[in-house]
Residue, then its C-alpha position, 0 to 999 in steps of 0.5 A: x500500499x502506498x500513501x495515495x492509495x490510503x488516501x482514497x480509502x480515507x477520503x471514501x470512508x470520510x464522506x460515507x461516515x464508514x468504520x474500517x479497521x486495517x488488519x496488521x497496519x505496522x507492516x506498511x513501509x515506515x515512509x509511508x506511515x509517515x504520510x498516513x499521519x500527517x493526512x489522519x491528523x487533517x481529517x481529525x481535525x475537521x472532525x474535533x472542529x465539525x467542519x461539514x468540509x475539509x481540503x484533503x489530498x488537494x480535493x474538498x471532501x465532505x466530512x461525515x462525522x460518523x467516520x471512524x478508523x480502526x488498526x491492529x497491529x501485531x508488535x515483535x513480529x518480523x516484517x513489522x515497524x513501529x508506529x511514529x509518534x505523531x501516528x500513534x498518538x492519533x489512536x486509543x490504545x485497547x488491551x488484548x488478551x492472549x486467546x485459550x490456546x486449548x479451547x481453540x484446539x479443542x474445538x476444531x479437534x472435535x469437530x474434525x472428530x477427534x473423540x480424545x480432543x480434550x486431552x490432545x489439546x492440552x498436549x498440543x499447546x505444550x508441544x508448541x509452547x516448548x518448541x518456540x522455547x527450546x528450538x532455535x530461532x529461525x525467521x521461518x519458524x512459526x509455534x503461534x495458532x496459524x501454524x497449530x491451526x495448519x496442523x489441525x487441518x492436516x489432521x483433519x484430512x486425514x481423520x476423513x480419509x478413512x481408507x488410509x488412516x481408519x485403524x490409527x488412533x487419534x494421538x497417532x493421527x494427530x502427530x503423523x500431522x505434527x510431522x508432516x507439517x513441521x519437520x520440513x521446516x526445521x534445520x537439523x540440529x532441532x529435529x532432535x530437540x522436537x522429538x525429544x520433546x514428542x517422547x517427553x509429552x507421547x512416550x507410547x508413541x509409535x511412528x507409523x510407517x506410510x506407504x511412499x510409493x505415489x510419486x509418478x515419474x513419466x508412466x512408472x511408479x517408484x518409491x521415494x526410498x530408491x530416489x537420489x537425494x535431489x530427487x527427495x528434496x522434491x518430494x519433501x517440498x511438494x510434501x510440504x506445499x501440499x499437506x502443511x498449506x506452507x509457503x517456506x521450506x529449508x533448502x539443502x545444505x550449502x556443501x550439498x553436491x548434486x554431482x554425488x548422487x548417482x542419478x542427475x536430475x532432469x526435467x520430469x512432470x511430478x504427479x502426486x497422488x492424493x485427494x485434490x488430484x493436483x498435478x505440479x511441474 
């Protein structure tokens, strides 16, 4: 967003008397926010003076006193900036509380068909809380509610896939979704730490051996176990994009040598068999 587009927003809201809430307002560039502060000051002075019209960005506009501007912001997140003081002074802060993650997770799990949602929700909250504290700090790590919700969506899709997962209990199924959504994003040093947290919270967990013969290359089927490392990385990225709905992944290390692979990668059309029947190139 630039200041011209925001000026059109403010002009329309002021003339119509509408309310608008700008979500995550502090993701806008600092240079733009400085201009926005001046624009809002003009409109605020006009409202405070009970003017029926004012000059805004070179045009005379009608001022409807019922207009209102609201913003939300997430301070401390990557890609966010601090609001300038002259802009911050125009808004009245409202105290917010941290949502009850356990209750939210429990409701979603029940809606997805998990009978032991009460016990699993508390353990899942502890899992991500301990992971955020014990794992290294990486820009692409996310242990918040968005990441947890992505895991729950994956678990729900697996639970509804009765042909493949009908014999698996709730705990095993949820942890399989956690692995599919989280492990591809972790660096190598953090994987043992994460698995240690899993073993502490779920001591009776046994990993499910999945059928990996779902990748089609040309007209034949091959197991990912027989592929060279370059193809395995591609499969990992495909799983991450299809199942966890994320767009970040951890690339191979800098010392990765493709020439050491017994097979040289060639352009192939990869079709991953899933409930979505998507084809990726």
